[in-house]
C-alpha positions as CSV (number, residue, x, y, z in Angstrom):
1,M,-1.5,-19.3,3.0
2,G,-2.0,-16.3,5.2
3,L,-4.6,-13.5,5.5
4,Q,-4.4,-12.6,1.8
5,G,-6.2,-15.8,0.8
6,T,-9.5,-14.3,2.1
7,V,-12.4,-15.1,-0.2
8,G,-14.7,-12.3,-1.3
9,F,-17.7,-12.0,1.0
10,A,-20.5,-11.5,-1.5
11,S,-19.2,-12.6,-4.9
12,K,-17.6,-15.9,-3.9
13,I,-20.3,-17.5,-1.7
14,L,-21.8,-20.8,-2.6
15,I,-25.4,-21.3,-1.6
16,N,-27.2,-24.6,-1.6
17,N,-30.6,-23.5,-2.9
18,S,-32.2,-26.9,-2.0
19,S,-31.7,-26.1,1.7
20,G,-34.2,-23.2,1.4
21,I,-32.1,-21.1,3.8
22,L,-32.4,-18.0,1.7
23,Q,-36.0,-18.4,0.9
24,G,-37.8,-15.1,1.7
25,V,-34.6,-13.2,2.3
26,L,-34.4,-9.8,0.6
27,N,-30.9,-9.7,-1.0
28,L,-29.5,-6.2,-0.9
29,G,-26.0,-7.6,-0.6
30,T,-25.2,-8.8,-4.1
31,S,-24.1,-6.1,-6.5
32,E,-26.2,-6.8,-9.6
33,N,-28.3,-4.5,-11.7
34,K,-31.7,-6.0,-12.4
35,L,-33.5,-2.8,-13.2
36,C,-32.9,-2.8,-17.0
37,F,-33.1,-6.5,-17.9
38,D,-36.1,-5.7,-20.1
39,L,-34.0,-3.4,-22.3
40,I,-31.1,-5.8,-22.6
41,E,-33.4,-8.7,-23.4
42,K,-35.1,-6.8,-26.2
43,R,-31.9,-5.6,-27.7
44,L,-30.1,-8.9,-27.6
45,T,-33.0,-10.7,-29.3
46,R,-32.8,-8.5,-32.4
47,P,-32.0,-10.3,-35.7
48,S,-28.5,-8.9,-35.9
49,C,-27.5,-10.7,-32.6
50,K,-28.9,-14.0,-33.8
51,K,-26.2,-14.3,-36.5
52,C,-23.7,-15.4,-33.8
53,I,-23.7,-19.0,-34.9
54,A,-21.3,-18.7,-37.9
55,P,-18.5,-21.1,-38.7
56,H,-15.7,-18.6,-38.0
57,L,-17.2,-17.8,-34.6
58,L,-17.2,-21.5,-33.7
59,Q,-13.5,-22.1,-34.5
60,Y,-10.4,-21.1,-32.6
61,S,-9.7,-17.4,-32.6
62,N,-7.2,-15.0,-31.2
63,V,-6.9,-15.5,-27.5
64,Q,-6.4,-11.8,-27.1
65,G,-10.0,-11.4,-28.3
66,T,-11.3,-11.4,-31.9
67,E,-10.1,-8.5,-34.0
68,S,-13.6,-7.2,-34.7
69,F,-14.5,-7.3,-31.0
70,R,-11.4,-5.4,-29.9
71,E,-12.0,-2.9,-32.6
72,E,-15.5,-2.2,-31.3
73,I,-14.2,-2.0,-27.7
74,A,-11.5,0.4,-28.7
75,K,-14.1,2.7,-30.4
76,F,-16.5,2.3,-27.5
77,L,-13.9,3.2,-24.8
78,T,-12.6,6.0,-26.9
79,E,-16.0,7.6,-26.9
80,Y,-17.3,6.8,-23.4
81,A,-14.0,7.1,-21.5
82,R,-13.3,10.4,-23.5
83,A,-9.8,9.3,-24.6
84,P,-7.9,12.2,-26.1
85,K,-7.2,10.1,-29.2
86,A,-8.5,6.9,-30.7
87,L,-7.4,3.8,-28.6
88,N,-5.5,1.1,-30.4
89,P,-7.3,-2.3,-30.5
90,E,-3.9,-4.0,-30.2
91,H,-3.6,-2.5,-26.7
92,I,-6.7,-4.4,-25.6
93,V,-6.9,-7.9,-24.1
94,V,-10.3,-9.6,-23.6
95,M,-10.9,-12.0,-20.7
96,N,-13.8,-13.6,-19.0
97,G,-14.3,-10.9,-16.3
98,C,-12.3,-8.4,-14.4
99,C,-11.6,-11.0,-11.7
100,S,-9.6,-12.9,-14.4
101,I,-7.8,-9.7,-15.4
102,F,-6.8,-9.1,-11.8
103,A,-5.6,-12.7,-11.4
104,A,-3.5,-12.5,-14.6
105,L,-2.0,-9.1,-13.7
106,S,-1.0,-10.6,-10.3
107,T,1.4,-13.0,-12.1
108,V,2.7,-10.5,-14.7
109,L,3.4,-7.4,-12.6
110,F,4.3,-9.0,-9.3
111,D,6.5,-11.6,-7.7
112,P,5.1,-13.7,-4.8
113,G,5.1,-11.7,-1.6
114,D,5.0,-8.3,-3.3
115,G,2.3,-5.9,-2.3
116,Y,-0.2,-3.5,-3.9
117,L,-1.6,-0.3,-2.3
118,I,-5.3,-0.2,-2.1
119,P,-7.6,2.3,-0.2
120,T,-10.0,0.8,2.3
121,P,-12.8,0.0,2.2
122,Y,-12.8,-1.7,-1.2
123,F,-14.4,-4.6,-3.0
124,G,-13.1,-7.7,-1.1
125,G,-13.0,-9.9,-4.2
126,V,-9.7,-8.2,-5.2
127,N,-7.9,-10.1,-2.4
128,P,-8.4,-13.6,-3.7
129,D,-8.1,-12.5,-7.3
130,M,-4.6,-11.2,-6.6
131,W,-3.6,-14.0,-4.2
132,L,-4.7,-17.2,-6.0
133,Y,-2.2,-17.0,-8.8
134,G,0.4,-14.5,-7.7
135,E,0.4,-14.7,-3.9
136,V,0.4,-10.9,-3.8
137,R,-0.7,-9.1,-0.6
138,P,-2.8,-6.0,-0.1
139,V,-1.2,-3.0,1.6
140,H,-4.2,-1.1,3.0
141,V,-4.5,2.7,2.8
142,P,-7.1,3.1,5.6
143,L,-9.8,5.7,5.0
144,D,-12.3,6.6,7.8
145,S,-15.3,8.7,8.3
146,K,-13.5,11.5,10.2
147,V,-13.1,14.6,8.1
148,S,-10.0,16.7,8.8
149,E,-9.5,20.4,8.0
150,A,-7.8,19.4,4.8
151,E,-10.6,17.1,3.7
152,S,-14.1,17.7,2.3
153,C,-15.9,14.4,2.9
154,P,-15.7,11.1,4.8
155,F,-13.4,8.3,3.5
156,Q,-11.5,10.8,1.4
157,L,-8.3,9.5,-0.3
158,T,-5.3,11.8,-0.2
159,V,-1.7,11.5,-1.5
160,K,-0.6,12.0,2.1
161,K,-2.4,8.8,3.1
162,L,-0.8,6.9,0.2
163,E,2.6,8.1,1.2
164,A,2.1,7.0,4.8
165,A,0.8,3.5,3.7
166,L,3.8,3.1,1.4
167,Q,6.3,4.1,4.0
168,N,4.7,1.7,6.5
169,A,4.9,-1.2,4.0
170,M,8.6,-0.4,3.3
171,E,9.3,-0.5,7.1
172,Q,7.7,-3.9,7.2
173,G,9.9,-5.1,4.3
174,I,7.0,-5.4,1.8
175,R,7.9,-4.5,-1.8
176,V,5.0,-2.5,-3.2
177,R,4.7,-2.8,-7.0
178,A,1.4,-1.1,-7.8
179,L,-1.5,1.0,-6.7
180,I,-5.1,-0.3,-7.3
181,L,-7.9,2.2,-7.7
182,I,-11.6,1.4,-8.1
183,N,-13.4,4.3,-9.8
184,P,-16.4,4.7,-9.4
185,H,-15.8,3.3,-6.0
186,N,-17.1,0.1,-4.6
187,P,-18.5,0.2,-1.9
188,L,-18.5,4.0,-1.3
189,G,-20.4,4.8,-4.5
190,D,-18.4,8.0,-5.1
191,I,-16.2,9.2,-7.9
192,Y,-12.6,10.3,-7.8
193,P,-12.2,13.9,-9.1
194,A,-9.8,14.5,-11.9
195,H,-7.3,16.4,-9.8
196,L,-7.1,13.5,-7.3
197,L,-6.6,11.0,-10.1
198,K,-3.7,13.1,-11.5
199,E,-2.2,13.3,-8.0
200,C,-2.4,9.6,-7.7
201,L,-0.7,9.1,-11.0
202,D,2.1,11.5,-10.1
203,F,2.5,9.7,-6.8
204,A,2.9,6.4,-8.6
205,H,5.3,7.9,-11.0
206,R,7.5,9.2,-8.2
207,H,7.7,5.8,-6.6
208,K,7.9,3.8,-9.9
209,L,4.6,2.0,-9.3
210,H,2.2,0.5,-11.8
211,V,-1.4,1.8,-11.5
212,I,-4.3,-0.6,-12.0
213,V,-7.6,1.2,-12.5
214,D,-10.9,-0.8,-12.3
215,E,-13.7,1.3,-13.9
216,I,-16.3,-1.5,-13.9
217,Y,-19.1,1.1,-13.0
218,M,-18.0,3.7,-15.5
219,L,-21.4,4.2,-17.1
220,S,-23.4,3.7,-13.9
221,V,-23.2,7.4,-12.8
222,Y,-26.8,8.5,-12.0
223,D,-26.4,12.1,-10.8
224,D,-24.9,15.2,-12.3
225,S,-21.3,14.4,-11.2
226,T,-18.6,14.4,-13.8
227,F,-16.8,11.1,-14.1
228,T,-13.1,11.2,-15.3
229,S,-11.7,8.0,-16.7
230,V,-8.0,7.4,-16.4
231,L,-8.1,6.9,-20.2
232,S,-8.9,10.5,-20.6
233,L,-5.7,11.7,-18.9
234,N,-2.2,12.1,-20.0
235,P,-0.3,10.1,-17.4
236,P,3.4,10.7,-16.7
237,D,4.2,7.0,-17.3
238,P,1.6,5.7,-19.7
239,E,3.2,2.2,-20.0
240,K,2.5,1.6,-16.3
241,I,-1.3,2.5,-16.5
242,H,-3.5,-0.6,-16.8
243,F,-7.3,0.1,-17.2
244,M,-10.1,-2.5,-17.0
245,W,-13.8,-2.4,-17.7
246,G,-16.4,-5.1,-18.1
247,F,-20.0,-5.6,-19.2
248,S,-21.4,-7.0,-16.0
249,K,-22.4,-3.9,-14.1
250,D,-23.0,-1.2,-16.7
251,F,-24.9,-3.5,-19.1
252,V,-26.7,-5.5,-16.4
253,M,-25.2,-8.9,-17.4
254,C,-23.1,-10.2,-14.5
255,G,-23.4,-13.7,-15.9
256,M,-21.9,-12.8,-19.3
257,R,-18.3,-12.7,-17.9
258,V,-16.6,-10.5,-20.4
259,A,-14.1,-7.7,-19.6
260,A,-11.4,-5.8,-21.4
261,L,-7.9,-4.6,-20.3
262,H,-6.2,-1.7,-21.9
263,T,-2.5,-1.3,-21.6
264,R,0.2,0.4,-23.7
265,N,2.8,-1.9,-22.2
266,E,3.7,-4.4,-24.9
267,E,5.6,-6.7,-22.5
268,V,2.7,-6.8,-20.2
269,R,0.3,-7.4,-23.0
270,L,2.3,-10.3,-24.5
271,A,2.6,-11.9,-21.1
272,L,-1.2,-11.6,-20.6
273,N,-1.8,-13.2,-23.9
274,Q,0.1,-16.3,-22.6
275,L,-2.6,-16.6,-19.9
276,A,-5.5,-15.4,-22.0
277,S,-6.2,-18.9,-23.3
278,F,-7.2,-19.9,-19.8
279,H,-9.6,-16.9,-19.5
280,S,-11.0,-16.5,-23.1
281,C,-14.5,-15.7,-24.1
282,P,-16.6,-17.6,-26.7
283,G,-16.6,-16.2,-30.2
284,P,-20.4,-16.0,-30.4
285,V,-20.5,-14.0,-27.1
286,Q,-17.9,-11.6,-28.5
287,Y,-20.0,-11.2,-31.7
288,I,-23.2,-10.5,-29.7
289,L,-21.5,-7.9,-27.5
290,S,-19.9,-6.3,-30.6
291,Q,-23.4,-5.7,-32.0
292,L,-24.5,-4.3,-28.7
293,I,-21.8,-1.7,-28.1
294,A,-21.8,-0.7,-31.8
295,D,-25.4,0.5,-31.5
296,R,-24.7,4.0,-30.2
297,E,-28.2,5.2,-30.9
298,W,-29.7,2.6,-28.7
299,I,-27.1,3.1,-26.0
300,N,-27.3,6.9,-26.0
301,K,-31.1,7.4,-26.5
302,T,-32.6,4.3,-24.8
303,F,-30.3,2.3,-22.5
304,L,-28.1,4.9,-20.7
305,P,-30.9,7.5,-20.0
306,T,-33.3,4.8,-18.8
307,N,-30.7,3.0,-16.7
308,R,-29.5,6.2,-15.0
309,R,-33.1,7.2,-14.3
310,R,-34.0,3.9,-12.8
311,L,-30.8,3.8,-10.7
312,R,-31.4,7.3,-9.4
313,E,-35.1,6.5,-8.5
314,A,-34.1,3.2,-6.8
315,C,-31.3,5.0,-4.9
316,H,-33.7,7.7,-3.6
317,I,-36.2,5.1,-2.4
318,L,-33.5,3.3,-0.4
319,V,-31.9,6.5,0.9
320,D,-35.2,7.9,1.9
321,G,-36.1,4.7,3.8
322,L,-32.8,4.6,5.6
323,T,-33.1,8.3,6.5
324,S,-36.6,7.8,7.9
325,L,-35.1,5.2,10.2
326,G,-32.4,7.6,11.4
327,I,-29.6,5.8,9.5
328,P,-27.0,8.2,7.9
329,V,-26.0,7.4,4.3
330,L,-22.8,8.6,2.6
331,R,-23.6,10.6,-0.5
332,S,-23.2,8.5,-3.6
333,S,-23.1,9.3,-7.3
334,A,-22.4,6.0,-9.1
335,G,-22.6,2.2,-8.8
336,L,-25.4,0.1,-7.5
337,F,-25.3,0.7,-3.8
338,V,-25.0,3.1,-0.9
339,W,-22.7,3.1,2.2
340,A,-24.8,3.4,5.4
341,D,-23.8,4.1,8.9
342,F,-25.2,1.6,11.5
343,R,-22.6,2.4,14.2
344,K,-25.2,3.6,16.7
345,F,-26.8,0.2,16.7
346,L,-23.7,-1.7,17.7
347,V,-23.5,-2.9,21.3
348,T,-19.8,-2.1,21.2
349,Q,-17.7,-0.4,18.5
350,T,-16.1,-3.7,17.4
351,F,-16.2,-5.9,14.3
352,E,-17.6,-8.7,16.5
353,A,-20.6,-6.5,17.3
354,E,-20.9,-5.7,13.6
355,M,-21.2,-9.4,12.7
356,E,-23.7,-9.9,15.5
357,L,-25.8,-7.1,13.9
358,W,-25.3,-8.7,10.5
359,W,-26.7,-12.0,11.8
360,K,-29.7,-10.1,13.3
361,F,-30.4,-8.8,9.8
362,I,-30.2,-12.3,8.4
363,A,-32.6,-13.5,11.1
364,E,-35.0,-10.8,10.0
365,K,-34.7,-11.9,6.3
366,L,-32.5,-9.1,5.1
367,Y,-29.1,-9.7,3.6
368,I,-26.7,-6.7,3.4
369,S,-22.9,-6.6,3.3
370,P,-21.0,-5.6,6.5
371,G,-18.1,-3.2,6.3
372,G,-15.7,-5.8,7.4
373,A,-16.2,-7.7,4.1
374,F,-14.7,-4.6,2.4
375,Y,-11.9,-4.3,5.0
376,C,-13.3,-1.0,6.4
377,C,-11.2,0.2,9.3
378,E,-14.3,1.3,11.2
379,P,-17.0,-1.2,12.4
380,G,-20.6,-0.5,11.8
381,W,-20.8,0.5,8.1
382,F,-22.8,-1.6,5.7
383,R,-23.2,-1.6,1.9
384,L,-26.8,-1.9,0.6
385,V,-27.6,-2.6,-3.0
386,F,-30.6,-0.8,-4.5
387,S,-30.5,-2.1,-8.1
388,D,-32.5,-5.3,-7.6
389,S,-36.0,-4.0,-7.8
390,A,-37.3,-0.6,-6.8
391,D,-40.7,-2.0,-5.9
392,K,-39.1,-4.7,-3.7
393,I,-36.9,-2.1,-1.9
394,H,-39.9,0.2,-1.4
395,L,-42.0,-2.6,0.1
396,D,-39.1,-3.7,2.3
397,W,-38.6,-0.3,3.9
398,L,-42.4,0.1,4.4
399,G,-42.2,-3.2,6.3
400,C,-39.2,-2.0,8.4
401,Q,-41.0,1.2,9.3
402,S,-43.9,-0.8,10.5
403,I,-41.8,-2.8,13.0
404,P,-42.7,-1.5,16.4
405,S,-39.9,-0.1,18.6
406,L,-37.2,-0.6,15.9
407,P,-34.3,0.3,18.3
408,R,-35.3,-2.6,20.6
409,W,-35.1,-5.0,17.6
410,F,-31.5,-4.0,17.1
411,D,-30.8,-4.6,20.8
412,S,-32.6,-8.0,20.9
413,D,-30.7,-11.1,21.8
414,I,-30.4,-13.1,18.5
415,P,-27.4,-15.3,18.9
416,L,-24.9,-16.2,16.2
417,P,-25.5,-19.6,14.5
418,S,-24.0,-22.5,16.5
419,N,-21.8,-23.9,13.7
420,S,-19.6,-26.4,15.4
421,K,-15.9,-25.7,15.6
422,V,-16.3,-22.3,14.0
423,T,-14.6,-19.4,15.7
424,L,-14.4,-15.7,14.9
425,Y,-11.0,-14.1,15.0
426,R,-10.3,-10.4,14.4
427,K,-6.9,-9.3,13.1
428,K,-7.2,-5.7,12.0
429,P,-8.1,-5.0,9.3
430,F,-9.4,-8.5,8.4
431,I,-12.3,-10.6,9.5
432,E,-11.8,-14.4,9.3
433,F,-13.8,-17.4,10.1
434,Y,-11.7,-20.5,10.7
435,C,-13.0,-24.1,10.9
436,E,-10.8,-26.7,12.6
437,H,-11.1,-29.9,10.6
438,S,-8.7,-32.8,10.8
439,N,-5.2,-31.5,10.4
440,C,-6.0,-28.5,8.3
441,R,-7.5,-25.1,8.8
442,Q,-9.9,-23.8,6.2
443,M,-10.8,-20.2,5.7
444,L,-14.5,-19.5,5.6
445,Q,-16.7,-16.5,4.9
446,P,-20.0,-16.2,6.9
447,I,-23.2,-16.5,4.9
448,V,-26.4,-17.6,6.6
449,H,-26.2,-21.1,8.1
450,N,-24.5,-23.1,5.4
451,I,-20.9,-22.3,4.5
452,E,-19.0,-23.8,1.6
453,V,-15.2,-24.2,2.2
454,Y,-13.2,-22.3,-0.4
455,K,-9.6,-22.3,0.6
456,Q,-7.2,-24.3,2.7
457,L,-4.5,-22.5,4.5
């Protein structure tokens, strides 16, 4: 099936809890916000949310999403995305997570073999989401830590880089149909400024590309930076702009699996509705979340201020700990993680050395995500999540600081696990683990010592 079948590193792993392999491992790799569960638990147990077991909610409903839920989402996004005018509920499609929206769009906007531009590094789960149904391939726009005279920060996206990647794809015979942007960014944790978003939309318009914008961390901005949603802009080609947002990150409920797509393109929306029955959300869940987002007083006065404060405090703890160990951290403004530079601890500046360092972290009971999982073009960068527990992160870094001769620990000889018939291959900019089994090859992702097979090539 090719390289595009790669499964997401963190979000797609299967762990056999009975094996006890991850017992005692500090998980700073999975992007979940656990800092405000107390607030969500209290709000969702109010009497208004307990009315979700009603006859009309237990019957078949509109696969696009219940009318009342889409109305509340339209009001919610109009306010928090600062749309210039009220969004139309008919332009919204509800599905069970942004992964499902990506998968559905891959069949609606693309033909098999088409490509989509996406800046690297990026959330690796996009690849399988776009490949599984549509067999659509990524066309990487490589960003690195070098800052040129025309740039102001590392890993900066520019239209010049978009143009170069598009031209390279055309020379390879790849038909690019869309540009995918993740804003706020995962894993960088930064925010695209308004002028850059406008430049990207103009670029897409010139080349007749669709633009898919994932704003799953829209409300998880924890500093004074100004976030600009694509819904707040006046794009040159509004029917080619497709916005998605979900509840999992901003409302600390990754297990709820509810997301919304906004598109003004009627043909796209009708096509998505044909797939929505395979990705629909239960009526009672839509009712509960309608009650949640309709409560603006609780959102504005309780949840958002508290969540932002807790995210900011947890981020500072992690960044201070990394800084005390001499590990540079990219400045972040949003999301649940930081992007840290471990390059000086690599034996060689290769992705093989990055994976060796990753296994050393696992051996020391620390799980973080290597840059290769996000298709970073430079080895040695890691994403660390700070939104699990501020106390846990604080204790962990106190423990790290107490380790004598820390640099020698990084240089110690901790071998990779001896999984039989497992070989590491590097084909820039991908990392792959292949397992030779009978007459087939199966693509694996590395995670501790037990690996579940996901996809046959």
